[in-house]
N, C-alpha and C positions, 0 to 999 in steps of 0.2 A: 654701595653701602661708601661714605667721605671718605677722603682722607679725615682720619683724627685733628690733623695739624686745623682744620675751620674750624675749629673750640678751639683747642690751647691757643694759637698766635697764630691768628687767620695774617696778619701783618704776614707772613712768609712767604705766604702765595704768593705775595706779588712779583716777589724770583725768576718766575717758572717763565722758562725762554732760552734760545743762547744769548751768548752773554763777551764781549769783543771786548779783546781790551791792550793790554802790557801789562808784564810785571818790572818791577824796577827792585832787588833788591840793594839794599844800601849797608856800608858797615858808620860804623857810630861814631864815626868822625864824616861822613853825612856823600862818604867815595861811591858810586853804583861799582858793583860785584859783581853783576850779572844785570839782563834784561834782556823780557821775549814774548814772543807773542804769545795772546791766548785766546781758549775759546773753551766756554767757560757756561753748558747747558746744565738747565736745572729740569728737576722732571719731581712730579709729587702724585703718585701710584695712589689709581685708590681703592685700592681691596691689597687685601694680603698686608704684615708685617711689617713690610717697610713701608714709610714714610715719603723718605727723598731718597732719589740717587740721582747725580752727582756724577758730570762725564766730563773731560779735560780731553786739553790737547794744548798743547807746549809746542811753540813755533822756533829756532833760532837761528839769525842770522847765514850762521853758517850750515844750515840745513840739514839740525837734525830735532829730531821731533819725538816726542812721549808726550806721549799719549796714558788716560788708566778711571776707572771706576769706581766707585762707589757709595754706600748706603749705608742710610742712613737710620733706624729704626726707634720709638718713643721708652725710655727712660727716665721716672721723677717729675714725669714736667719738663725732659731737654727731650730737645735730639742728640742721640749718642754712637759715637761710629766706631768700629774694629776695626781696619786697615792692615795689610804690614808694613805701614810705612807711621801710620799716624795715629792714635787713640784719644776720645777723649767729648767735650760736646759741647752745646751749641742750645742758643735760646733767645725769644725777641725782649731788650729790653723797656723799648718807646718802638710808636707805631711805625720809626724809620733805620730804625740801627736794631741790628746783629749782632751777639756776640760769639764769639768761640773760646775754645779753653783750648789748645791739644799737649799734647804729650808723640814726642820725633821717637821713634820705632829706631828710627835705622838717624840717627842721631842723638844718641844713646848723650843722658838729663842731660837732650834739650824740647824745651816748652816754647808753644810762641799762641800767643791773647791774644786774636784777629777783632773787628769791626765794623761787615759791613754797614754801609752806611749809603741808603736808597731816598733820591734826589726827588722833590715835587711833583717831576714828570714823570715817575717811573722809569724810564729809563740809561738813567744814570745810576750809576753805584760805584763807589770810592772804598778801596778795602786797603783795609792799614794793619799787618800782622809787625809785632813785637814779642821781637825771639829772645827769651832766656837761656842760660845755661847755665849753674850753680851760681843760683842767686845777680846774673848782671845780667844784664840786656849787651847781644851784642850783634844785632843784627837787625833789622826793620828790612820789610817788603809793602811798595807801595807800588797797587794796582786803581788801575778807572778802567769804566767796562765798561758796552754803549748796549742797550739792550737791539739785540739784529732778528729775531727769530720772536713770537709768542707764546 
């Protein structure tokens, strides 16, 4: 059986593989408040209820490393996630744009809205997060990534 995303949102499958990049968190004045390297692996299982698995490894210049893995399932024609740190959903907005709306469980009252934009080559993508709390944007995350393994 093939992954149901092949029918529902086939363009998302372009994200399969290992992506490396840099995350930059900036405050509303544009100051960098955190910057670290990332490795994000996107996996699309061909059977079972999980339609998407993501493995992240983040590393900072000080030597700190954070690794996490999470799964997504289909509900209401979207990919849904429910992890210890966030819950929410994502959907394909156009052939090159994937959108997410996620509530942060580890930061009460915080939400972020993410857009992942795939470049025409399929080997570069840009991610932008807009973080909100109490209805007000308080920071943004910018990430540029390159596909290193398909």
